[in-house]
C-alpha positions, 0 to 999 in steps of 0.5 A: 512807772506802774507795776505788773500784778497777777490777778489770777493763776490757774495751775491747769489750762487745756489748749486745743487746735481749732478746726475750720470755723462754721460762720453760721453756727459759731464755735463748738467745743465738742468739735475740738476733740476735748479728750486730746488737748494739744497742750496743757500748762498754767494760765496766769493773768497779769494786769498793768493799768488798763492792759491785761495779758492772759499768759499760758506758761509751762508748768515746769520752767515758766516758759511762755507758750502763748499770750493774749493781750486785751485792753477791755472786757468783754472783747472780741479777743476772748469769745465764748463757745456755744455749747459750754461755759468751760471753754473759750476761744483766744486770739493770741499774738506772737511777734506781730502774728496772731492766731486763734486757739481754744482753751478750757478748764476741767473744773467749771469753777475755774472758768467762773474765776476767769470771767470774774477776774477780768470783770472786776479789773475793768470795773476798777479801771472804769471807776478810776477813770471817772472824774472826781467831784470838783473841790471848788463846788460849795457843799450844802450846809443845813446847820444853824449859824452861830446865834441863829434861831428859828421859831415854831408856830403853835398858833393852831394849838393855842387857838384850839385850847381857847375854843375848848368849851369850859365846864358849865357853872352851877348857877341856878342851884339854890344853896342854903346859907350856913347857920349863924354862929352862936357867938356872933349871930349877926355875922355875915358869911364870906363874900365868896358865896353866891348872892342869892335872893333871900327867901320871903319871910313867913307871915306872923301867925295872929294871936288869939285870946281864945282857949287855945292859948290856955291849952297850948300855952307858949307853943302858940306864942308868935315867933319872932322871925329873924331878920338876919337872912344872909345874902350870899 
C-alpha cells in the first residue's frame, strides 16, 4: 500500500468567490475583489502514486476547508487567469458535489513553486511508467575475445619508404690513390676503394749526349716511371 506524501506546503493561500464567468473573455483576477478574500488559510499538496490532492486547511486546527483532486497536469481542474500569474481557478469537490473557486498568493514565488511541484511530480510519474529495457536483449560487445588479435595494414607507409629517392653516389669523381707505403711500396690499398682506370704513363724523355747533360748533370737523367699504379 502506497503512502501519502506532502510535496508542497504554503502557509498562506487566499480564496475568492467567483463572479459569473464571461465565456468569451475567460477569468480575470481583477474581477474578484482581491483586497477582500473570502477565506485565508494554508495550502498543502499531497501525492499518492498518480493522484495529487490540493488541500486548503485551517491554519489553526488543520481542518479541511476545500480539496481539489487531480490525476494529471496540466488539467482542466486547475485553470490560470488571463491577467496574473499569481491566481488560479480550482474545481473543488465535496461529497460528490463540485464548485469553482479562485485562489491566489501574495508572493509571486509561491505561485511559481505551486506550478513546479505539480510538474515535477507528474514528470516522475511519466518516467516511472515507461517500460524498462528487456533484460534478454544482448548487449553489443566491442571488446576483443581472449586470444583474438587484429592486424594493421602499413603497406602504404612501407611503399612510400621504398619509393623515397636514395642519395646520389659520388661516381664520376676521380680520387687519387694514397701514396705507397715506404715499407711496402708494392702493396695495394684496400679493395673497398673505387676501381678507377689508371692514368696513362708519361712518355720517357729521350736522353741526349749534348752539353745539356754536362750543364744539368743528373737532373736530365731519365726518371724511371713507377709501374705500381694502383687500381682502386
